[in-house]
N, C-alpha and C positions, 0 to 999 in steps of 0.2 A: 959197612953197612951198605947195600944197593939202594937205588931210589924207591923200587917197587915196594921192597920189604919197609922203607920208611915210611911210604903212604899207607901201606896196611896197618901200620902201627898207628899212624895217626887217626885214621879211620875208626880203629877199635878205640882209641882214646876218646874220640868224640862220642862213640856210641855210649861209652861209660859215662861220660859227663851228661848226655842227656839224660841216662837212666838216673844219675844222681840228682840231677835237676828236678825230674818227675818226684823222685823219693821226696825230695826237700818240699816241694810243693803240696804233698800230701801230709806232711808232719805238720803237728800241731804244738805250739808253744803258748802257754799259759801264764801270765804276769799278774800279780795283784799288788795293789796300793792302798793305803789307808786301812790297815789291818784287814785286807779282804772285802773292804768296801767297793772297789772298782776293779773290775777284772777283764784283762783284754786278753783276746786269743788271735795268734796270728800263725800263719804258716812259716815253715823253714825257708820259703823264698822271700819272707819278708812283707807278705800281704796281711795286714789287718783284717781279720774276719768278723771278730765281734767286739763289742764294748758293753759291758753289764754295770750297772750302777745300783748299789743297795740303796733303795729309797731313804733310809735313815740318814745317808750322809747328804741328800739335798737339803740345802739350807738357803732359801731366797735371800738371806742377809749375808750369804758368805759364799757366793758363786765362785769367787775366786779361788777359794780351797779347792773346790770341786774341779775346776779346770786345772789347776796343778796336779791333781791327782790322777785324772785322765792322761795329759800330757806325759807325766813321769811314767804311767804304765805303758802307754803306746811307745815312749823312746825307748823303754827296756825291752819291750816285746821286738822292736825292730833291730836291737843291738843284739840282742840274744840270737834272731834269725840269722845275723849277718855273721855271728862267731861260728855258729852251726855250719853254715854254708861254706865259710871259708875253711873250717877244719875238713868237711867232706871233700871238699875240691883240693885240698891240699892233700888228702890220701891219694888222689888220682894224680896229680902232677908231682908229687915227690916233693912238695914243698916249694916248687919254682913259683915264682910270682909270674903269671900269664895274665896280661892285660885283657879285661872284658870277661875273666872267668868267675870272679869273686862280685859280691854284691856291694 
């Protein structure tokens, strides 16, 4: 394979990666905890975009439980986003681990 062909292929891969990253950024991931009482929405890029809390779960005498529910939902949303991003980028790279391409 000559250098020009390799550079062209690398440029095409870079374009496909940019498209995939844009697609991930527009993808929505929703996670709930506490039987649906806490709902966290994130993008496929791992950005948390909203946190919704059912007022029934708000107990001033047990703030720690609410904190745990929110933290759990946020962690799960980010973990799900990382998995989706890794899967999508893996399709482009054929499973090769390329530094800086996954979350």
